[in-house]
C-alpha positions, -999 to +999 in steps of 0.1 A: +158+035-049+142+002-038+105-002-031+095-032-010+058-040-009+040-062+017+003-068+012-023-080+037-056-091+021-088-098+041-099-122+013-069-144+022-083-148+057-103-179+065-123-163+093-153-142+084-145-121+115-111-112+100-076-119+111-046-101+125-021-083+103+016-086+111+037-055+101+068-077+098+065-109+078+087-129+101+065-119+131+036-143+126+029-147+163-002-128+175+013-121+209+044-102+196+040-064+201+045-042+170+046-006+161+043+015+129+077+027+118+084+062+105+106+050+077+077+031+061+043+041+048+011+022+054-019+023+031-055+011+037-063+007+000-097-010+003-122-018+030-119-014+067-092-021+093-097-025+130-069-007+148-063-011+186-034+009+203-020-004+236-034+016+264-053+039+241-079+041+215-093+016+191-118+016+163-125+009+127-106+029+100-121+032+065-100+038+034-095+075+027-086+068-010-110+074-039-111+074-077-091+106-079-054+110-070-053+116-032-021+125-012-009+099+014-030+100+046-007+094+076-032+087+104-011+061+124+003+065+159+040+056+158+045+058+196+023+029+208+021-009+202-007-017+178-029-047+169-044-046+134-072-068+123-084-069+087-119-077+076-127-097+044-130-065+023-095-052+034-065-045+012-036-031+034-002-023+020+031-015+037+058+001+016+094+005+026+118+027+006+156+024+006+186+036-014+201+001-017+194-034-003+228-033+014+223-004+038+185+001+039+190+038+043+156+054+046+147+081+021+120+108+019+092+103-005+059+119-013+031+096-024-005+097-038-030+069-042-060+062-064-086+034-068-095+026-104-126+006-113-136-004-149-117+026-163-082+039-170-060+066-154-027+081-163+003+091-142+031+115-153+063+099-141+099+112-140+133+096-132+126+100-094+093+082-094+077+048-091+042+035-097+029+005-077-001-012-093-021-037-072-050-056-086-062-080-113-072-078-150-053-046-158-030-033-185-001-010-183+004+011-215-018-016-233+002-046-221-016-071-199-001-074-164+008-110-154+013-103-117-011-089-090+015-063-080+037-044-104+062-017-097+070+006-126+099+031-128+108+056-154+143+067-167+129+098-182+097+119-181+069+096-193+031+093-192+019+058-181-017+046-186-032+019-164-066+004-175-087-022-158-119-041-165-121-049-128-104-028-101-069-019-090-051+005-066-022+026-076+004+043-055+025+070-071+059+075-053+083+103-059+116+107-041+121+142-027 
């Protein structure tokens, strides 16, 4: 299984009022319509996101994830065009799952998310699972991470410990 991660960070935005988020990296034009796709999962990991659906509702969404493992919250409308704006405190992630890079066949997964601050947390993994770690100043099983985003897979049952002196978000993914 392949896991593709696309991050949008409010801190990368030069405007204090925030900037728009493109769900497709090649779609940088603000006038292009976009929709959430069923084959992908979208996570508001930190902060707030302004969501405006065409011909419908709009408002600010706050992150539903906390310091304990929380099942994926699917609160998106997949039927309408959407405009997303991130605020400076925002960390928004899009994950796409596929069997191979050749056919991009969508697969079913279950996911949980947690926010870790100045502490550690463990995840019990198996051969059908992945762990995505997003943050800075963290270690995975005692080894310092060199990238802001790491994807970990396990060939067998294994317990993984992630520790941070700052903060990081974890997404546990299991193929079903």
